[in-house]
Every structure is written in C-alpha cells, then in structure tokens.
C-alpha positions as CSV (number, residue, x, y, z in Angstrom):
1,M,-3.8,-19.0,21.2
2,N,-3.4,-18.3,24.8
3,A,-6.7,-21.0,25.7
4,D,-7.4,-19.0,28.4
5,F,-8.7,-15.6,26.2
6,P,-11.7,-17.4,24.8
7,A,-13.3,-17.8,28.2
8,A,-12.2,-14.5,29.0
9,L,-13.7,-13.2,26.0
10,D,-17.5,-15.0,27.2
11,R,-17.1,-13.8,30.5
12,F,-16.4,-10.2,29.0
13,A,-19.7,-10.5,27.4
14,D,-21.9,-12.1,29.8
15,R,-20.8,-9.5,31.7
16,C,-21.3,-6.9,29.3
17,R,-24.8,-8.3,29.0
18,R,-25.8,-8.1,33.0
19,L,-24.5,-5.0,33.7
20,A,-26.0,-2.8,30.3
21,P,-28.7,-3.4,27.8
22,G,-26.9,-1.7,24.6
23,L,-22.4,-2.1,26.4
24,A,-22.2,-4.9,25.0
25,G,-23.1,-2.8,21.3
26,R,-21.6,0.1,22.3
27,A,-18.0,-2.0,23.2
28,A,-18.5,-4.1,20.0
29,V,-18.1,-0.7,18.1
30,A,-14.9,0.2,20.5
31,I,-12.8,-3.1,19.3
32,R,-14.4,-2.5,16.1
33,D,-12.7,0.7,15.9
34,E,-9.4,-0.5,18.2
35,A,-8.7,-3.4,16.1
36,V,-9.0,-1.4,12.4
37,A,-6.8,0.8,14.0
38,R,-4.8,-1.6,14.9
39,T,-4.7,-3.5,11.8
40,P,-1.7,-3.3,9.6
41,V,-2.5,-1.2,6.4
42,A,-1.2,-2.9,2.4
43,T,-4.3,-2.2,0.4
44,G,-6.7,-1.9,2.8
45,R,-8.5,-5.0,1.9
46,L,-7.6,-6.7,5.9
47,R,-8.0,-3.5,7.3
48,D,-11.5,-2.8,5.0
49,G,-13.0,-6.6,6.3
50,W,-13.8,-5.4,10.0
51,R,-17.7,-5.2,11.2
52,I,-20.3,-5.9,14.0
53,E,-22.8,-8.9,13.6
54,P,-25.3,-10.1,15.3
55,G,-25.3,-13.2,18.0
56,G,-27.8,-14.3,20.1
57,D,-29.1,-13.9,23.3
58,D,-29.0,-10.1,22.4
59,S,-24.9,-10.5,21.7
60,V,-22.9,-9.4,19.2
61,R,-19.4,-10.9,17.3
62,V,-16.8,-8.6,15.5
63,V,-15.3,-10.8,13.3
64,N,-13.0,-9.9,10.0
65,D,-13.4,-12.7,7.6
66,V,-10.7,-11.6,5.1
67,P,-9.0,-14.9,4.8
68,Y,-5.8,-14.1,5.9
69,A,-6.5,-12.6,8.9
70,A,-5.9,-15.2,11.2
71,S,-2.1,-14.9,9.5
72,V,-2.3,-11.3,10.2
73,E,-3.4,-12.1,13.2
74,Y,-1.7,-15.1,15.1
75,G,1.9,-15.1,12.8
76,S,2.7,-18.0,10.5
77,R,5.9,-19.9,9.6
78,A,7.5,-17.1,7.2
79,R,6.3,-13.7,8.8
80,P,5.4,-12.3,13.0
81,A,1.9,-12.2,14.3
82,R,0.9,-9.0,14.2
83,P,-2.2,-8.5,16.7
84,M,-5.0,-6.5,15.9
85,A,-8.1,-8.5,17.9
86,R,-6.9,-9.6,20.7
87,P,-5.3,-6.2,22.3
88,A,-8.3,-4.6,20.6
89,V,-10.4,-6.6,22.9
90,L,-8.1,-6.8,26.0
91,Q,-7.9,-2.1,25.9
92,V,-11.7,-2.0,25.7
93,S,-12.8,-5.0,28.5
94,A,-9.9,-2.8,30.2
95,R,-11.6,0.7,29.8
96,V,-15.0,-1.2,30.3
97,A,-13.9,-3.1,34.0
98,D,-12.3,0.8,35.3
99,L,-15.9,1.9,34.1
100,V,-18.3,-0.6,35.9
101,G,-15.7,-3.0,38.6
102,G,-14.2,-5.5,38.5
103,E,-11.3,-7.9,36.6
104,P,-11.4,-7.6,32.3
C-alpha cells in the first residue's frame, strides 16, 4: 500500500468534516457504492461485505471485513491486485474536491 494514501485519506476526512457537516457521511455512501461497483463477484460475499461504520468525532468508515478482501484489493503471490476501495476513495475525493475546491 502506498504510504501516502492513509495520510491523504485523513486529510480528505478532515476537509469533509470542516467544510460541511454531514458531507463525510454522504462521501462514505458514495465511496461504499463505488467500491461495491468495482468489487469482483464470484459468490457475492465480498461485494455484500461493504458497510459504513460510525467512527469517533462525527466520522465514518467504509469497511469490508470479509477475510479475503485485502488479498483482492492488494493482490497476493497467486493473484494480481483487483483494487476496489482505493480507486473508489480517489474518485469520490476528486469529485468532492471539484465541488469544494482544493486537492483530493
């Protein structure tokens, strides 16, 4: 995983909270929906594993705790990566940045 990605994610969440109450929740829904659309489907378990959890300080998290989600996202020795979450976050953060100005 790119070491800058978690920091960029934190900056994006902070900007959402600061600019508009409720924006983080709406962004989380958009990220979850985009991740669902990008998730490869064999049985549907991975796709159905996406959910939004409340965090501290009015924050939310998009999570998927299906045991093999990380292997699909980042790949493994046996299989190439099939990113779902990272492209979803980048796409939604770019849309938000376009709306409110600034970098994603």
